[in-house]
N, C-alpha and C positions, 0 to 999 in steps of 0.2 A: 504494500500500500504506500502510495506517495505521502511524504510528510510535508510537502509544500503547502503553504498557507496563502490563499489568494485573498487579497484585500482590495477594496475599491481605491482608486486614485483619489487623493485628497483634493478638495476644491480649493482654489486659491482664496485665501482670506482677504476680506476687504479691509482697507486701512481704517483705523478707528475714526469715528466722526463725533464731533461734539456740537450740540446745538449752539446757535449764536450766543445765547445768554446762559445756558446751563453749564454746570461744571461738576462732573462726577468725581468721586474720591479716587477711583482707579479704573483703568481700562487695559485691555490685553495688549501685550507687546509681541504677540505671536503673529506669524504669517505662514505661508505654505511650507517653509523650511522646517519649522517646529512640528507641524502636522505630519510631514513626511518622515521626520525623525521618529515620531511615535509609531508610525506604520512599520518602519524598518525594524524597530525593536520587537513589535508584535510578531512580525514575520520570522525573526530569529529564534523566538521561543525562550530567550534568556531575559527574565524579568527582574530578578533581584540584582544587586550591584555586580557589575562585570567590567568589560573592557571600556564601555562608554563612560562609566563613572570614573575609572582610572584616568582616562584621557581628559575628562573634565577637571579632575583634581590637578593634573599636571598643568593644564592650560590656566587654571585659576591661580595657582601659585605663581606662575610666570607673569600673569597679567598684573598681579599686585605686589610683585617683588618679594615674595616669601619663598623660603626653601621648601616648605611642605604645606599641603592643603589636604584636609580630610573631610569628605562630604558626609553629611548625615541627613536625617529625614525632616529636620526643621531647624530654624534658628534657635528655638527654645532648647532642643536637644544639643545644639552646638554649645550653648551656655552651660548646660549640665555637664557635658564631657570636659569642657575647659576647666571648670571648677574641680571636677573629680580628679583630673590629671594633676592639677596644681597641688591638691591636698595629698594625693597618694604618692606623689614623687618624693622620694626620700631626700632629694637634693634641695627641695624648696621648703623654707621655714614657714610653713603655713599649716596650722593644725587646728583641730576642733577647739573652740573657745576663743580663737583669735578674732580680732575685729577687722572688718573690711569697710573702708570708706566708699560710699556710693551715693550718687545723686538721688534726691528725693523724688525726682520726676523721671520715671522710666516705666518700662513694661514689666508685668508681673514676673516673668521668668528671668528677669535680671536678678531678682532677689531670691526666688525659691531655691535655686541650687546652692546658694550660700548657706541657708539655714539647713538644707537637707544634708549638708556635709559638716554640720556642727559649727559653722562660722557665724559670727554675729555681725550682720549688716549695720553700719552706722550711717543713718540717713542724713545727708548734708544738703543745705539749701542750694538753690541754683542762682547763677548770675541772671539778673532780670533781663539782660539784653541778649545774651547768647543762648540762654536756657540750658547750658551745660553746668556742671558742678562749679560752685564758687570755691576757688582754690584757697583763698584766705580763710574761708569758713572751714574748709577741710583741714587746713593746718591747725586751726584752733580746736578741732575735735580729736586730734591725735592724742593717744594715751600710750602707756607702756605696753598695752596689749594690741595696738594697731600694727598689723602686719602687711596689709595690702590695700590697694586702691583699685576699684573696678571702674574704669573710665567708660562712660556711655556717651557716644556721639549722637546727639538728639536731632531727629528730623533732617539728617543729612549734614549737620554742622559738626566739624571736628573740634576736639578740645584744643586748648593752647598747650601743645605737648612739650614745648620747651619749658614752660613754667611747671607743668605737671611733673615732668621728669626731675626738675630741680627739687620739688617737694619730696618725690619718691627717694631720691638720693640722700636728701637731708635726713629723712626719717627711716631709711632702710626698708622701704616698702616694695613688695612685688607689684608690678603693674599688669593688670589684665584689662582686656578691652572688649566691650560690647559694641560692635559696629553694625548691628543688624539693620539699622535704619539709614546707614550712610555709605553704602557701597559707591565707590567712585569719587569720594571726597579725598582731598589731599591737604596736608599741612607741611609747609617747607619742602614741597615737591616730593613728599613721601606719602604713600597711600594710608589713609585712615584704616585701622584694623591691624596694622603691622608694627605699632609702637610698643605694644606690650609683650610679655613673655608668650602669650597667645592672644589671638583676636578672633571674634566670631562675626559671621555674616548670615543674612537670611535671604532666601530666594523664593519667598512666598509670593502669591499672585500680585499683591498690591505694592511690592517692593521694586527695586530698580531693575532687576531681572527676575524672571519667573520660571521655575522648574516645577510648577504646580505647588508642591510643598518641597521644602529643602533648606539646608543650612550648611555652612562650611566653617571649620576651624583652621586657622593658619598659624604656623610657628616656624621659627628658624632652628629649633632644637630637635635633633633627630630622635633622641630618646623620648621626648614628649610626643612626637609624631607617632612613634611606635605604640606608646600608651594609648593614644587616641584611637588607633586602629584596633587595638585589643578591646578597649572599652566599648567601641561601637558594636562589636559582635560578641556579646556574651562574656567578654573577658578572656576569650581563648587566644591561642597562639597561631591558629591556622593561617591567618592572613598576614602574619608578620613577615618582613623580609628575612632572608637567610642571614645569619650572623647577628640578628637583633639581640641585644643584651637582655631582653625580656624572656628569651627562650632559655629554659633550664638546660644545662650542659647535657649533651647526648639525648635530647628529647625528640629530635627530628625523626620522621618516619611514621609508622602506623599510629603510635600512641599520640602523636601530635595532632591528629584529627580532632580529638576531644580532650584537650588539655587546657586548663584554665589557670590564669596567673593574676587576674584582677577581677574585682567585683563589678562586672560590666552590665551592659544592657543589650537590647536589640533595637538599635536606632538606625539601621542600615537604610540607605536610600534605594530607590528603584532605578533600574537601568534606564527607564524612560526619562527620569529626571536628569541623569547624566547626559543623555543624548540631546535633550532639549537645551540643556545648559550650555553645550558647546556652541550652539547657534546664538544663544542669548549673549554670551560673552563677546562674540564678534560684533554685536550691535551696541554693546554698552557704551563705548566712547561717544558715539553719535547721540545716544539717548541721554547721556549726562549733559552733553553740550546743549541739547534742546531744553532740558530742565533748567540749566543755568540761564539760557536766553529768556525763558519764561520768568525766571526770578528777577532779571533786570527790569522787565516790564512791571512785575508785581511791586517791586520796591519804588519804582518811579511813581506808579499810580497811588500807592498807599501813603506816600510821603505827603500828599495833599489832603489826606483824610484825618480830621481831628478825632481824638479819643481812641486811637489805636496805636499800640506799640508792636512792631514786628521784630522778628529775630535778626540780630546782628551777625553777619557772616564772620566766621573765623577761617583763615586759610582759604580754601576753595570748597565751599559746600556743594554737595550733590543734590541738595534741595529735594528731599523726600516729599515735603509738603510745605505749605505756607502757614505759619502760625500767626495768630493775632491775639494780643492781650488787651482787653478793654480797660481804658484809664479815663481819668477826668470825668466828663459828662456821661460817658458810656459805662463807667464802672458800675457793677451791680445790675446791668441791664442785658446780660448775655442772652437771656431767653428771648427778649425782643429782637435782638440782632439775628440770632440763628433762626428764629421763626421767619423773619423777613427773607433771609437767604434761602431757606427751604422753599418758601413760596416762589422764589425766583429760579428754582431748579439747581441751586448750589448746595451740594452736600457738605456737611460739617461733622466733625468729631471733636471730643476733648483732646487737649494736648497730651497725647499718650494716655497715662492713667492719672494725670493731675498729680497732686501731692499724694504719693502712695501711702504715706503714713495715715491718711484718712480713709483708707479702704478697710472694710470689716475683717478681711483676712489677716490683718496685722495681729489679731489676738492669737493666731496660730504660729506666729513667727517670733523667734527670739531675736528681736531687732531693737536697736537703740534709736528712737525717733524723738528724743527729748530736747534736742537743740532747737534753735530758732529757725523756723522754716517759713519765714514771712513771704518770700518771693514764690516759693512753691505753692503756698496758699493762694497767692494772687493768680498764679496760673490755674490752679484748681477751680477758683471761683469765677474768673473772668477770661479764661483762655479758651480758644478753639483753633482748629486748623482746617484748611481746605486742601484739596488735592492738587498735585502737580503732575505733569505728564511728559511723555517723550515726543510730543508734537506741540505745535504752537497753540496756545490757549489765550492769546492776548485779548480777544473779544470778550471772552467769559470773565477775565480778570477786570476788564473795564467795567463790566456790569457789576461785578462784586464790589468794586470801589463805589459805584453809584448807589448801590443798595445800602451799604454801611453808612455812607455819607447822609443818606436820607433819614436815618434814625436820629431824630432831634431830641 
């Protein structure tokens, strides 16, 4: 019996269209190439991670200037493996009970892996202009138990890594980096996500590139890369390169098929995600350039709208979305503003999770959120963001500015 699989030829995808005045949060970045990549994987019969995932990992590492990249099934899983590897690595002085400085405005799975590995997140206020961690506030929160800083690049905006690294050097801190919202951003001509011991990326639908679901951890450390490979697949040794220090001496062969060295997970990506990701990476420079061009338009338009503070760019942002914090006569009137935008076909969301210390889940986390979080509260109560895209949305942004300006 023939094993050939016949599939229909994919139709060429239409380019995304935006109504003259509407602005969705996210749209597809796929075309016929990604659809054909899916069909090719289906025809191959190899669905879990294989050659396409490996090729994507090599291309990803090269694209961002890292020695190693390990793909997983989500950006949240990427954060989990990054923290796990940092704690489990005997060379890293990061242990249960240690404190980790982290911004108070971020996504839930920035914090969860820290507490799941016994670390204590110390929530630090944000800079009201960049929306990234306030480094002076971070310095003030350091104690003799502070061992790391988890730098989150919010909404495409990189941290001031020169200042952040000075703080880390001064206090002897391990630097980890959550870059899930900021693929393609740079600081001092270096890719965001590569400043820390490890850095994470997300390839979810609404992010800069999309592999359906997906995430990546990058590092320049070979041993950490091997740990990530093992942690990704049950903690076993099967997928480790020959000669890896994680392999027990004399363990290669039959027994190596089911030999476990780390308390791992099954967070492997699909082969489809790797295949799609290769095409998405090729498009990334052009898509980031389009996002930056939209940002120029957004900043010019919103500079003439009173009552709104927008995010100040650090380095070269990849502009995940456009944040607005309502001030002066618009402070306390977010419901009016977002209702008017919704009526105009402009979708909005909170700025990530706002001040995460105000989420009910905090009662389950061993976190220190007792410091001053004034600006995080301001984001929580008066902030929202709108979507950015890989194509021109100037008309929609002009409508956005008119609508906000009309709220008197």
